[in-house]
Phi, psi and omega in degrees: 000314179296323180297318178296319180296318179296319179294324179293318176299317179296318179299316179295322178297317179296323178295316179296322177295317179299317178299317180295315183294309181292327176296318179295312181293324177298316180293318183288337180263002181304323181291345180269353178293130178288125179255145181287176182298330181287335183256328186228354182082189181170213182254135176241121181241135177246122176255153177233135179290137178291330175288131188293316181234074181291152180288156180296328179294316179294320178297314180297319180293318180295318178300316182295316180295320177295321178301315179296325184286315184286349176291349172295333178272322180196137177292345182262008180297145181240138176230126182209160184275142176233123183067207183270331189223023179240150180230128178262138176236117178250119182242115183281162172077008178232157184228001182247096183296322182296321179295319179296315180298321180292319181286318182291327180091166178264114182297110181225195182276145180225129177221155174248127179231155178271184185291344178264006178087005180278133179286129180269309179201173178239182186298333181296338183266007174260116183281321180202156176217118184229138176278147179199188182220138176241158181228130177282117184295329182286313184260340182081003181285148182253147177225140180262131187226165170240122180265126180249141173235131183256159172290173180300320178294317179294325179302315181292317180295319181290324178297316180295318182292319182285331177295321181271353186236031179298130181089356181247156179278154169244126184266128175259114188246125180238122183050048177067015177238136178286119180257344176195149180219067181291147179269137181282120181267332181201166177294131182247106186246357185271358180086008179221146177208167177234138175254122180247189179095006179282144182286325181208177182295324182299319179294319179295318181293321178296319179294316179299318180297318181295319179293319180297314183290336179277354182267010178290154181293332181239149173274125186244158172226146182290129179261314178198159175216139182222155167263121186247154179277175182297147176290322185266341178089163180298330181299324180297320179292311183296318180290325178295318178296317180297315179297320179298317180294315180295313179299319180295319179296318179297319180297318180296315179299317180297314182298318180291320182293322184272321187248005173058233185297317175301326177297323177294318178299318179295323180296320177296317179296321179293324176297318177295321179302314182298314179299316182293320183291327176296319179294317183292327177299323177286315183299319181270004178052045178283134176275116185268123176233184179302315175299327177296321175300323177298318178298321179291317178302316180296317181292327174295318177301320180287329176294317176297318182301315180301318179293320180298318178301314181297312185292325176298319178295319179298316178300319180296317181296318178296321178297333178276359178097005178288145178295156183301316182299313179290329178295319178297314180297314181292323180301314179292320182294316182285335180275347188301313185296318180295319181294313181296312182298316180297315182286320179295321178300314179292326179294323176300315179299316180297318181296317180293319180296323178289323182289315187259339183280178177212163177060228184298330179297318181293319179296318177299314182298321181296311180293324180295316181297315178299315181296320181296310180301316181293321181293322176296317180298312183293322182288315186278335183245309184291312179300316179298318179298313181296319182294318177294324177297314178301317181296313181291338178284351176123356179274074186259347183287140181297336182297338179280348187243346181086160183216137179233101184268289184266128179238114182283126178276122182262144184278067182299319184291340180301328184254019186298323179295324177294318178298313181299317182295316180299314180296319180296319179298316181296314181295318178295325176297323177295318178298317178298320179296320180293322176296317179297316179298322180298321181283328184268323183252343183092354178221148182288332180231161181278078182293135177279179182294339178295335179261317188255356183083187181177212180238131176254118182248123178260122183236132175257110181277166181280348178221163179278102182268141176284161179297328178294320177294321179297317181296321185273334185250315185277314184304316178301324178295318181294313185288341174292327181276318182286332180076014177208155180279180176098012177295134178251137178230144177220142176266146172266119185300142177077015179208176176264012184281138179232135177260122180247120181249127182226180170298169181297125180256138174279178186296323179295319180291323177297316180295320179296319179294315179302317181294319180296319178293322179292318182292317188268337183235001175068024181282159179278115183301329183293338182267001178272124178240150181219140178221150173283140179234148177278171177293137177293333176268098185285170177300323180293321179293320176299316180298316179300319180295316180295315179298317180298314180295321180296312179297318180299318180296317179297317180296319177296319179299315180296317180297314181297319177302315181294315184289324183261357177054031181201118185292341180292331174296314180297317180297317179297318180294316182290322178295320177296321179295314179297323178301313182297317179298316182292323179293316178294323177298325176300317178297318177299321182285313185289319182267357179055042173295148181292129180259102180233202181296329179291338176300316179298314180297320180298312180297319180295322178297316181296319178300312180297318182291316184296314183295325179294316181295321180294319182296325178300317178292317180295326178298320179289324176299315179301317180294315182290333175297323178289324183277322189240003187305325182267355185249328186240159178285162178301321181298317180295320180298315181293313179300317179297316183296316179294319180295321180294329182259003184298317180300317178299316182299316182290313185293320179295316178298319182297315182294317179291320180299319181299317181297318180289323179298315177298321178298322179291318183293317186267343188286163175284175188303319181293327177292320180295323178301332179271319186289323184298306178295332179294321177295320177299318180296322179296314179296316181296320180297321177293316179301313183294323180293314184283316189263333187251314188301313178295322180294318178297315180299319180297314180300320181286337186247354188306307185295318182296317182291320180293324179294318181287333185281331187297312181297322180297318181296318181294321180295317180297322181291321181293324181291333179290000000 
């Protein structure tokens, strides 16, 4: 006994040391976390097409290809059109524009010609170019290569040229200069080839980069490049950190107050979680933006959720008369399936979003995936370890763990028609609002400039103004003229120049803005320039996001179907999820909240949160069907399951809601634009899980369960 006690003290000491060590390294590496353009600024490059009047199709294609390319530097990079023939590239987390330009290359013309000077194909017919390394198995020697993949059109042209040109060189010419002249060894008909002969990986990578940049639809030239400051400013970072600390402290106090000793164990695990996630963000070189912060908030909520599920189970076991030691063991065992299913489902969504998404969607998915894996580890292992240590140290009395004896079953299904009607009315109101907005504004939702584009105004002030001064003094002047919020401002490093991005301004509004800036800040009107800019969220990015969410939803449905062996569980979960998205969309439409890049992150957060909450209830229904299926009606089973998990639903929502609420209270305007709909989504997700998901499942299964239950009931009665 003494030996166990000593080991437990030692174990707890090691855990506290681990929290201190990882906390210290997490804190000390915070400055190394890559921040997105909205939080830390970066490099802004403007290219101009050499063609005077390029087609909109060529511009759109070039923007999309550049977007895919610059994501090698950051998943949060933005590419958008400025004017008729210019393209802006904003890359966060970097400060050396010249280095980026050198690595990215100068977008120029690229052609492939044979030894007689005939053009075989051009850059548009190159689908991809990647640097790599091969190894000869016999000799062990390594060779650096560039692997090329051609389009279908390029495949045919290259096959014909290599069939007729075996033993001859093919010249790759970029901006009238030969950059490579590989010799054809055999006919290449598969649409892929390798160029070898490079001295090192750097040479191979440079060649691959040049071929990629030359495969753009338009030939571009650099017009200007700047190092720009954060869109949201330093204040956004500091207030977000402050809000996070306050919210985290409130969550810890709540967990200890409600769950006693297990709450303390969970708090220790959460402290370790915070330190580890900071380290992992640096290790995986994740670019953290506002949507990324959303992913972390969601994963913290899910970490709390896992602990709440476990502790609720422990209380139930103690209430049934189980010893504390066995209650702890049973609590973790019975909660395991719900935790795994909920987290794996969300992890599937994160993986698909990272695979198919782009820009902010990809950044959100990366932070969410890291957070989910870490939250599962801390809840299932660290919390369990701490709890067992406390027990072995002498905290064996049930009063330290709480007890849940009588649980009142509430008649949730009795009001299911009311729930369905209420949800339908809200969703229809949203549809009506979008129709009204379409007729009055020309668009169904209040799209921000990230979606619909706008006007970029460059102003050179007489003094170097901080972003905080710009936000408090300049932005109100701008928004008085535009008549709407959402103005974005960025400083150009090393100058007094400020970039102001607003909705599209007509010529009268541009003149009015110029005059107002001249009158109130004494700027030279002649030095103010303005250009129209396209939405940073391109049609392709929207399409990628929609495709990613669709695939993620299908994958989640298949997983739930497989795990629960009943498609009605999957159908109920997806319908509840769609309900939450539509209700939040109703709020966006009716209240005309700004729909920007944070809108995508908000919706994704709600999807992840909602599906997790629903699965917890479905897990309990599945368990109760095995225990009570032959004794109780389907209605009783569903009501009992929802009632048993109600405390978990409320407490998990409360802890996550508190963190977002603090973020809303302390945050800057752009943070509030994100936090407000997220709070609505959290409440809606809880409502749909408690009131709708079980009801939908019941409606889909009522007849089948009653049919199966009747023969069993008669047989049992006859045997008596």
